[in-house]
C-alpha positions in Angstrom: 6.0 13.2 -1.4 6.3 10.6 -4.3 7.4 11.6 -7.9 7.6 9.0 -10.6 8.7 9.7 -14.1 9.0 7.5 -17.2 9.1 4.3 -15.1 9.5 1.0 -17.0 9.8 -2.6 -15.9 9.7 -5.9 -17.8 9.9 -9.5 -16.7 11.5 -11.3 -19.7 9.5 -10.3 -22.8 6.5 -9.1 -20.7 6.3 -5.3 -20.3 4.6 -4.6 -16.9 5.2 -0.9 -16.5 5.3 1.1 -19.7 6.3 4.7 -18.9 4.5 5.5 -15.7 4.4 9.2 -14.8 2.9 9.9 -11.4 2.8 12.4 -8.5 1.3 11.2 -5.2 0.2 14.2 -3.1 1.3 14.2 0.6 -1.2 14.0 3.4 -3.8 12.1 1.3 -4.9 8.5 0.8 -4.2 7.5 -2.8 -5.6 4.2 -4.1 -3.9 2.4 -6.9 -6.5 0.3 -8.9 -6.7 -1.6 -12.1 -7.4 -5.1 -13.4 -5.2 -8.1 -12.6 -1.8 -7.7 -14.3 -2.1 -3.9 -14.7 1.1 -3.4 -12.8 -0.1 -2.3 -9.3 2.1 -4.6 -7.2 5.1 -4.2 -9.5 4.8 -0.4 -9.1 4.8 -0.8 -5.4 7.8 -3.1 -5.4 9.8 -0.6 -7.5 8.8 2.1 -5.0 10.1 0.0 -2.1 13.3 -1.0 -3.9 12.1 -4.7 -4.0 12.3 -4.6 -7.8 14.7 -2.7 -9.9 13.1 -0.6 -12.7 14.5 -0.9 -16.2 14.2 2.8 -16.7 12.8 6.0 -15.2 13.1 7.7 -11.9 11.4 7.5 -8.5 11.8 10.0 -5.8 10.4 10.1 -2.3 10.8 13.4 -0.4 13.4 14.2 -3.0 15.5 11.1 -2.4 16.0 9.0 -5.4 15.0 5.4 -4.9 17.9 3.0 -5.6 20.8 5.2 -4.4 20.4 5.1 -0.6 18.2 2.7 1.3 17.8 5.2 4.1 14.6 6.5 2.6 12.9 3.3 3.6 13.1 4.4 7.3 10.1 6.7 6.7 7.9 3.9 5.1 5.6 1.4 6.7 4.7 -1.5 4.4 2.1 -4.3 4.5 1.5 -6.8 1.7 -1.3 -9.3 1.0 1.1 -12.2 1.6 3.6 -11.1 4.3 6.2 -13.7 5.2 7.6 -14.0 8.7 10.0 -16.7 10.1 7.7 -19.6 10.9 9.5 -20.7 14.1 9.3 -17.3 15.8 6.4 -16.0 17.9 4.5 -12.8 16.9 6.2 -11.0 19.8 9.6 -12.1 18.7 9.0 -10.9 15.1 8.0 -7.5 16.5 11.1 -7.4 18.8 13.4 -8.3 15.9 12.1 -5.4 13.8 12.6 -3.0 16.7 16.2 -4.3 17.3 17.0 -4.1 13.5 16.0 -0.5 13.5 18.4 0.2 16.4 16.2 3.0 17.8 13.8 3.4 20.7 10.2 3.3 19.7 6.9 3.0 21.5 4.9 0.2 20.0 1.3 1.0 19.4 0.0 -1.8 21.7 -3.5 -0.3 21.4 -3.6 -1.2 17.7 -2.4 -4.7 18.6 -5.3 -4.9 21.1 -7.9 -3.5 18.7 -6.8 -6.1 16.1 -7.2 -8.8 18.7 -3.5 -9.8 18.4 -2.7 -9.8 22.1 -3.8 -13.4 22.7 -1.6 -14.5 19.8 1.7 -12.7 20.6 3.3 -15.7 22.1 2.1 -18.1 19.4 4.6 -19.2 16.7 3.9 -17.8 13.3 3.5 -21.3 11.8 0.5 -21.8 14.1 -1.3 -18.5 13.2 -4.2 -18.5 10.9 -3.9 -16.6 7.6 -6.1 -13.8 9.0 -4.1 -13.4 12.1 -0.8 -13.3 10.1 -2.4 -10.5 8.1 -3.4 -8.6 11.3 0.3 -8.9 12.4 1.5 -7.5 9.1 -0.9 -4.6 9.4 0.2 -3.8 13.0 3.8 -4.0 12.0 3.3 -1.6 9.1 2.5 1.2 11.6 5.6 0.7 13.8 8.0 3.7 14.1 5.3 6.2 13.0 6.1 6.2 9.3 5.3 9.3 7.2 4.4 7.1 4.2 2.3 3.9 4.4 2.3 1.5 1.5 -0.4 -1.0 1.9 -0.8 -3.7 -0.8 -4.2 -5.4 -0.5 -4.0 -5.0 3.3 -7.5 -6.1 4.1 -7.1 -9.5 2.4 -8.1 -12.2 4.9 -9.2 -9.7 7.6 -12.5 -10.2 9.4 -15.0 -7.4 9.4 -14.0 -6.1 12.8 -10.2 -6.0 12.0 -11.0 -4.4 8.6 -12.9 -1.6 10.3 -10.0 -1.1 12.7 -7.6 -0.9 9.7 -9.8 1.7 8.0 -10.1 3.8 11.1 -6.3 3.7 11.5 -5.7 4.7 7.9 -8.1 7.7 8.3 -6.5 8.6 11.6 -3.0 8.6 10.0 -4.3 10.8 7.2 -5.7 13.3 9.7 -2.2 13.4 11.2 -0.8 14.4 7.9 0.6 11.0 6.8 0.5 9.8 3.2 -1.1 6.5 2.4 -0.7 4.5 -0.8 -3.1 1.5 -0.9 -4.2 -1.1 -3.4 -7.4 -3.0 -3.2 -9.9 -4.8 -5.3 -12.7 -3.9 -2.9 -14.0 -0.6 -4.3 -16.5 -0.1 -1.4 -13.7 0.2 1.1 -11.8 2.6 -1.2 -14.9 4.6 -1.4 -14.6 5.2 2.3 -10.8 5.8 2.3 -9.5 7.3 -0.9 -8.9 11.0 -1.7 -7.2 10.3 -5.0 -7.2 7.4 -7.5 -4.5 6.1 -9.8 -5.9 3.8 -12.4 -3.4 1.6 -14.2 -4.2 0.0 -17.4 -1.7 -2.1 -19.4 1.2 -0.7 -17.4 0.3 2.9 -18.0 -1.6 5.5 -16.0 -5.1 5.8 -17.3 -6.2 8.3 -14.7 -4.6 10.1 -11.8 -6.6 12.6 -9.7 -9.2 13.0 -7.1 -12.1 10.6 -6.6 -14.6 13.4 -7.2 -13.1 14.4 -10.6 -13.1 10.7 -11.6 -16.8 10.5 -10.8 -17.4 13.6 -12.9 -15.2 12.3 -15.7 -17.0 9.0 -15.9 -20.5 10.2 -15.0 -20.7 7.6 -12.3 -21.6 8.5 -8.7 -20.0 5.3 -7.2 -16.3 4.5 -7.3 -16.9 0.8 -8.3 -18.9 1.8 -11.4 -16.5 4.7 -12.2 -13.5 2.2 -12.2 -15.6 -0.3 -14.3 -16.3 2.5 -16.8 -12.6 3.2 -17.1 -11.8 -0.4 -17.6 -14.2 -0.6 -20.5 -12.8 2.4 -22.3 -10.6 1.7 -25.4 -8.6 4.9 -25.0 -6.6 5.8 -21.9 -7.5 9.2 -20.6 -4.9 10.5 -18.2 
């Protein structure tokens, strides 16, 4: 599904990605983890075409990122700080996205209901709480039945009920053969969701593989302690 090779990206004199090589297996939930500044969000922005890499290659289903934006049609995206036009209602934002795609689609109103968004659909974005805005971002990520979901800290600001709905939805999508790439600082939720882990350290891949192999590699039964163990290591072990 996703193949990344020798990916580099700098902002001024600061190297953020320093030769990332990675293969994300289809039909699985892959969590990208690492300390603050490790390059997680930059990697995702390069993947989505929101940032231009300095070097390297990214391919999604064989299509090279950066040559034809059509590949984005298969991707659903939610970020920690999604921005919507403040003067529009949640319903209008949803309708604009449907119109921009120029195709017929059945909205998953059940997900909107489960996220308790229905009472807020006719409220202007400027009047929505941060948590409700995040619920909207999550619901919109699943429009059009994307084959690949890219979720950057999607649970930030969600209440426990909405977070449980999100996790159930992610697991349901995986059961349907979808690929999910997610970042989070909450290791307990990744313990429930992730099949594979990509650990970034200093802009490089320190580990990429299954959660089970990571536990064996670190000798830690819990994901949080396994990741903490990786962060303490002086040598990157890919």
